[in-house]
VEXBAMAR-599081 format. One record per residue (C-alpha): x, y, z; residue number from 1. Coordinates in nm, 2 decimals. Each point is the difference from the previous one (the first is absolute). Example, Ala and Ser with C-alpha at 12.3 -4.5 7.8 and 13.67 -1.06 7.14 Angstrom:
      px      py      pz  resi
    1.23   -0.45    0.78     1
    0.14    0.34   -0.07     2
***
This chain:
      px      py      pz  resi
   19.12   18.03   11.38     1
    0.15   -0.22   -0.34     2
   -0.26   -0.04   -0.27     3
   -0.02   -0.37    0.08     4
   -0.17    0.09    0.31     5
   -0.19    0.24   -0.13     6
   -0.16   -0.24   -0.25     7
   -0.03   -0.26    0.29     8
   -0.22    0.29    0.16     9
   -0.28    0.07   -0.23    10
   -0.33   -0.08    0.16    11
   -0.21   -0.24   -0.22    12
   -0.28    0.24    0.05    13
    0.24    0.24   -0.25    14
    0.10   -0.24   -0.23    15
   -0.36   -0.04   -0.08    16
   -0.04    0.36   -0.05    17
    0.30    0.02   -0.23    18
   -0.15   -0.29   -0.22    19
   -0.37    0.15    0.06    20
    0.15    0.34   -0.17    21
    0.20   -0.18   -0.28    22
   -0.33   -0.17   -0.10    23
   -0.18    0.26    0.04    24
    0.19    0.21   -0.28    25
    0.06   -0.29   -0.24    26
   -0.38   -0.03    0.00    27
   -0.08    0.35   -0.13    28
    0.24   -0.08   -0.30    29
   -0.23   -0.02   -0.27    30
    0.15   -0.29   -0.15    31
   -0.01   -0.19    0.31    32
   -0.35    0.06    0.02    33
   -0.07   -0.10   -0.36    34
    0.19   -0.34    0.10    35
   -0.24   -0.04    0.32    36
   -0.34    0.06   -0.22    37
    0.12   -0.19   -0.30    38
    0.21   -0.27    0.18    39
   -0.03   -0.04    0.36    40
   -0.36    0.10    0.09    41
   -0.17    0.32    0.13    42
   -0.06   -0.18    0.32    43
    0.37   -0.05    0.12    44
    0.07    0.37   -0.15    45
   -0.25    0.10    0.27    46
    0.10   -0.19    0.21    47
    0.38    0.13    0.04    48
   -0.08    0.34   -0.10    49
   -0.29    0.06    0.31    50
    0.32   -0.22    0.22    51
    0.28    0.25   -0.13    52
   -0.27    0.33    0.08    53
   -0.05   -0.18    0.36    54
    0.36   -0.06    0.11    55
    0.13    0.36   -0.12    56
   -0.32    0.19    0.17    57
    0.00   -0.17    0.31    58
    0.34    0.17    0.13    59
   -0.17    0.34   -0.12    60
   -0.31   -0.05    0.15    61
    0.17   -0.07    0.35    62
    0.22    0.28   -0.03    63
   -0.31    0.25   -0.07    64
   -0.20   -0.22    0.29    65
    0.31    0.08    0.21    66
    0.03    0.34   -0.02    67
   -0.38    0.14   -0.03    68
   -0.09   -0.21    0.31    69
   -0.20   -0.30   -0.11    70
    0.14   -0.22    0.16    71
   -0.16   -0.33    0.23    72
    0.12    0.06    0.35    73
   -0.03   -0.29    0.23    74
   -0.23   -0.07    0.28    75
   -0.32   -0.13    0.11    76
   -0.09   -0.32   -0.21    77
    0.27    0.11   -0.20    78
    0.29   -0.31   -0.02    79
    0.28    0.21   -0.18    80
    0.27    0.11    0.20    81
    0.11    0.37   -0.16    82
   -0.16    0.27   -0.19    83
   -0.04   -0.07   -0.39    84
   -0.06    0.15   -0.29    85
   -0.33   -0.08   -0.19    86
   -0.04    0.12   -0.35    87
    0.05   -0.34   -0.13    88
   -0.34    0.01   -0.13    89
    0.07    0.28   -0.24    90
    0.33   -0.21   -0.16    91
   -0.29   -0.29   -0.04    92
   -0.26    0.21   -0.14    93
    0.23    0.19   -0.25    94
    0.20   -0.30   -0.12    95
   -0.34   -0.18   -0.06    96
   -0.15    0.27   -0.22    97
    0.35    0.06   -0.19    98
   -0.01   -0.38   -0.08    99
   -0.30    0.00   -0.17   100
    0.02    0.33   -0.15   101
    0.32   -0.14   -0.17   102
   -0.19   -0.27   -0.09   103
   -0.19    0.18   -0.21   104
   -0.33   -0.11   -0.07   105
   -0.25    0.02    0.25   106
   -0.41    0.00    0.03   107
   -0.24    0.19    0.11   108
   -0.10   -0.20    0.36   109
    0.45   -0.03    0.03   110
   -0.05    0.36    0.01   111
   -0.28    0.04    0.28   112
    0.15   -0.31    0.20   113
    0.30    0.19   -0.01   114
   -0.10    0.35    0.07   115
   -0.30   -0.18    0.28   116
    0.33   -0.12    0.20   117
    0.18    0.34   -0.11   118
   -0.20    0.18    0.25   119
   -0.09   -0.23    0.29   120
    0.43    0.00    0.00   121
   -0.02    0.36    0.01   122
   -0.28    0.01    0.33   123
    0.26   -0.24    0.14   124
    0.27    0.21   -0.07   125
   -0.15    0.27    0.17   126
   -0.09   -0.27    0.30   127
    0.38   -0.03    0.03   128
    0.06    0.33    0.02   129
   -0.31    0.19    0.16   130
   -0.18   -0.29    0.21   131
   -0.37   -0.05   -0.15   132
   -0.29   -0.13    0.17   133
   -0.06   -0.39   -0.13   134
   -0.34    0.08   -0.10   135
    0.06    0.29   -0.22   136
    0.24   -0.27   -0.20   137
   -0.25   -0.24    0.01   138
   -0.25    0.21   -0.16   139
    0.24    0.11   -0.29   140
    0.10   -0.33   -0.07   141
   -0.40   -0.11   -0.03   142
   -0.05    0.30   -0.24   143
    0.31   -0.10   -0.19   144
   -0.14   -0.31   -0.05   145
   -0.35    0.08   -0.11   146
    0.18    0.20   -0.29   147
    0.21   -0.33   -0.06   148
   -0.35   -0.16   -0.04   149
   -0.15    0.31   -0.20   150
    0.29   -0.08   -0.26   151
   -0.08   -0.37   -0.02   152
    0.26   -0.16    0.23   153
   -0.31   -0.21    0.21   154
   -0.01   -0.33    0.11   155
   -0.25   -0.22   -0.15   156
   -0.13   -0.21    0.18   157
   -0.37    0.05   -0.04   158
   -0.24    0.04   -0.33   159
    0.14    0.37   -0.04   160
   -0.26    0.13   -0.22   161
   -0.27   -0.04    0.28   162
   -0.02    0.36    0.25   163
    0.06   -0.34    0.34   164
    0.31   -0.11   -0.19   165
    0.16    0.27   -0.10   166
   -0.06    0.17    0.35   167
    0.15   -0.39    0.14   168
    0.29    0.05   -0.22   169
    0.11    0.35    0.11   170
   -0.08   -0.06    0.34   171
    0.26   -0.32   -0.01   172
    0.25    0.20   -0.22   173
    0.02    0.27    0.30   174
    0.02   -0.24    0.26   175
    0.28   -0.21   -0.21   176
    0.24    0.27   -0.08   177
   -0.04    0.21    0.33   178
    0.03   -0.28    0.23   179
    0.29   -0.11   -0.18   180
    0.17    0.34   -0.03   181
   -0.06    0.04    0.38   182
    0.12   -0.36    0.06   183
    0.32    0.05   -0.19   184
    0.04    0.35    0.20   185
   -0.01   -0.21    0.31   186
    0.22   -0.28   -0.07   187
    0.28    0.23   -0.05   188
    0.13   -0.03    0.32   189
    0.31   -0.15   -0.02   190
    0.32    0.06   -0.29   191
   -0.01   -0.15   -0.29   192
   -0.38   -0.17    0.03   193
   -0.27    0.27   -0.17   194
    0.26    0.04   -0.30   195
    0.09   -0.38    0.00   196
   -0.38   -0.13    0.01   197
   -0.04    0.23   -0.27   198
    0.25   -0.10   -0.22   199
   -0.13   -0.42    0.04   200
   -0.34    0.13   -0.11   201
    0.12    0.19   -0.29   202
    0.20   -0.27   -0.05   203
   -0.29   -0.18   -0.03   204
   -0.25    0.22   -0.14   205
    0.24    0.04   -0.32   206
    0.04   -0.42   -0.04   207
   -0.36   -0.01   -0.01   208
   -0.05    0.30   -0.23   209
    0.24   -0.21   -0.19   210
   -0.19   -0.30    0.00   211
   -0.34    0.15   -0.11   212
    0.19    0.27   -0.27   213
   -0.08    0.32    0.19   214
    0.29    0.21   -0.06   215
   -0.11    0.34    0.11   216
   -0.07   -0.23    0.36   217
    0.35   -0.14   -0.06   218
    0.22    0.31   -0.07   219
   -0.19    0.23    0.31   220
    0.08   -0.32    0.20   221
    0.34   -0.04   -0.09   222
    0.07    0.39    0.09   223
   -0.09   -0.03    0.29   224
    0.23   -0.33    0.07   225
    0.30    0.20   -0.15   226
   -0.10    0.28    0.18   227
   -0.03   -0.23    0.33   228
    0.40   -0.15   -0.08   229
    0.13    0.32   -0.04   230
   -0.05    0.11    0.36   231
   -0.04   -0.31    0.16   232
    0.39    0.04    0.12   233
   -0.03    0.28    0.12   234
   -0.30   -0.09    0.21   235
    0.08   -0.40    0.11   236
    0.34   -0.02    0.10   237
    0.18   -0.30    0.18   238
    0.06    0.07    0.30   239
   -0.04    0.37   -0.02   240
   -0.27    0.26    0.05   241
   -0.19    0.14   -0.34   242
    0.18    0.31   -0.13   243
   -0.34    0.14   -0.12   244
   -0.40   -0.08    0.10   245
   -0.25   -0.04   -0.29   246
   -0.24    0.23    0.20   247
   -0.41   -0.03   -0.01   248
    0.08    0.19   -0.36   249
    0.17   -0.36   -0.10   250
   -0.22   -0.25    0.19   251
   -0.32    0.17   -0.15   252
    0.13    0.01   -0.32   253
    0.08   -0.36   -0.05   254
   -0.32   -0.10    0.14   255
   -0.22    0.20   -0.18   256
    0.20   -0.07   -0.35   257
    0.02   -0.36    0.07   258
   -0.37   -0.04    0.11   259
   -0.15    0.20   -0.33   260
    0.26   -0.22   -0.18   261
   -0.15   -0.32    0.11   262
   -0.34    0.15   -0.06   263
    0.10    0.13   -0.34   264
    0.05   -0.35   -0.16   265
   -0.11   -0.28   -0.13   266
    0.08   -0.32    0.25   267
   -0.17   -0.27   -0.23   268
   -0.23   -0.09   -0.33   269
   -0.34   -0.06    0.16   270
    0.12   -0.18    0.33   271
   -0.16    0.24    0.29   272
    0.15   -0.20    0.30   273
    0.32   -0.03   -0.20   274
   -0.02    0.42   -0.04   275
   -0.08    0.06    0.34   276
    0.24   -0.23    0.19   277
    0.31    0.11   -0.20   278
    0.01    0.36    0.14   279
   -0.13   -0.10    0.33   280
    0.30   -0.25    0.03   281
    0.27    0.25   -0.13   282
   -0.07    0.26    0.24   283
   -0.10   -0.24    0.27   284
    0.21    0.12    0.31   285
   -0.12    0.37   -0.08   286
   -0.35   -0.15    0.03   287
    0.08   -0.25    0.31   288
    0.16    0.28    0.19   289
   -0.29    0.25   -0.03   290
   -0.25   -0.27    0.08   291
    0.22   -0.15    0.33   292
    0.02    0.35    0.13   293
   -0.30    0.13   -0.05   294
   -0.21   -0.30    0.14   295
    0.25   -0.02    0.31   296
   -0.08    0.39    0.08   297
   -0.34   -0.03   -0.05   298
   -0.04   -0.35    0.25   299
    0.24    0.15    0.26   300
   -0.19    0.35    0.04   301
    0.29    0.18   -0.16   302
   -0.20    0.19   -0.22   303
   -0.39    0.03    0.03   304
   -0.04    0.25   -0.32   305
    0.09    0.03   -0.36   306
    0.18    0.33    0.12   307
    0.21   -0.19    0.28   308
    0.02   -0.27   -0.28   309
    0.16    0.27   -0.23   310
    0.19    0.19    0.30   311
    0.14   -0.33    0.19   312
    0.39   -0.01    0.00   313
    0.13   -0.32    0.10   314
    0.23   -0.28    0.02   315
   -0.18   -0.29   -0.11   316
    0.10   -0.03   -0.39   317
    0.14   -0.32   -0.14   318
    0.33    0.14    0.03   319
   -0.01    0.08    0.37   320
   -0.15   -0.33    0.09   321
    0.28   -0.20   -0.13   322
    0.26    0.22    0.07   323
   -0.10   -0.08    0.36   324
    0.06   -0.35   -0.10   325
    0.33    0.01   -0.21   326
    0.14    0.26    0.23   327
    0.18    0.12   -0.32   328
   -0.13    0.28   -0.29   329
    0.18   -0.20   -0.31   330
   -0.12   -0.33    0.11   331
   -0.37    0.17    0.06   332
    0.06    0.18   -0.41   333
    0.13   -0.31   -0.16   334
   -0.25   -0.26    0.15   335
   -0.31    0.26   -0.12   336
    0.17    0.04   -0.35   337
    0.04   -0.43   -0.01   338
   -0.39    0.00    0.06   339
   -0.08    0.30   -0.22   340
    0.17   -0.23   -0.27   341
   -0.15   -0.36    0.11   342
   -0.35    0.19   -0.06   343
    0.07    0.16   -0.29   344
    0.14   -0.32   -0.20   345
   -0.36   -0.16    0.09   346
   -0.13    0.29   -0.20   347
    0.20   -0.05   -0.27   348
   -0.07   -0.37   -0.07   349
   -0.39    0.11   -0.03   350
    0.02    0.09   -0.31   351
   -0.11   -0.31   -0.22   352
   -0.22   -0.15    0.37   353
   -0.32   -0.10    0.08   354
   -0.23    0.21    0.18   355
    0.02   -0.29    0.26   356
    0.38    0.09    0.02   357
   -0.04    0.36    0.05   358
   -0.20   -0.05    0.32   359
    0.25   -0.30    0.13   360
    0.28    0.26   -0.02   361
   -0.16    0.31    0.15   362
   -0.08   -0.30    0.27   363
    0.35   -0.10    0.02   364
    0.11    0.36    0.05   365
   -0.25    0.05    0.27   366
    0.16   -0.34    0.21   367
    0.32    0.15   -0.11   368
   -0.07    0.28    0.25   369
   -0.19   -0.18    0.26   370
    0.36   -0.13    0.03   371
    0.16    0.28   -0.03   372
   -0.23    0.13    0.25   373
    0.07   -0.25    0.25   374
    0.35    0.05    0.00   375
   -0.06    0.34    0.08   376
   -0.21   -0.10    0.34   377
    0.22   -0.28    0.06   378
    0.33    0.20    0.03   379
   -0.21    0.31    0.15   380
   -0.08   -0.28    0.29   381
    0.31   -0.10    0.05   382
    0.15    0.38    0.02   383
   -0.20    0.08    0.24   384
***
């Protein structure tokens, strides 16, 4: 084979890895680091550092997963057609933490949030390797959220100086974080879906952070965005199956850190409606999917107790329902990306909105999902 033919056969993924390799080691040079910190911005340094680290680590984790047998085999409700390495989540976690440490600035609650996410991810990693019953994972997630609450990461919807107000805030914090952690895990059913949705959510969390002058929130969101972007080319490939999956470690880490970050943030000054509406819109796709499957399973009699709800595994999530219409996995993933981005844009415009605008925007999101539901039912009936 001639040199020209060899150049033509280099895959885009290999080119991406080589560029990431060069970028990573360039960012380690003190002069370049100082240039970013002084002129170009810490956020850009964090983004590129996390991205390049994830891109370098993902093939390594793929090899480790294949060697140790930490893989996802096809069968049952799974729609992939071949054995695929897991451990993509490990690459995400290491690159995310590395990006934040490279920034060299963390506050105490950031450390608590990252530690909590890491514990949840470790449990997910063990589950990827040796299955853990769902109820035990749920108990650990609740205990970690309680640790966050004791550290000051708690919703502030009710008067926190009263016992009943603090109790309600704590309860809703548990429901929000644990619910979204598992919703992200549930949506991780197609190539690129959980990582792409997490990237979109991270982008909008970062935009709100810079709108509201919250650098710590912004840095965490940007580190997560960079990690997702570095991982996605290996997980969402055009006309090819994913080279590696996130695994429970990655999807639960995404859900936990991003939902906890939303609680940690300040969303609007003296405007409780907008403060409530903005994160709800950014996470709407996950909230909608969790609410939909819960109601549908209870109404249809598929689950009759809380234990049934925890243990039930089905093919009725949003990506399954849309796949029944489109018949194409990548079209389904792109549709969900666009839906998530559309609602995120609605959240961004709420920054200086009136309370009534926040209510109307949430109503608009509800109507959009009703349209999607009608589309799902119509397509399902026609295919039947």
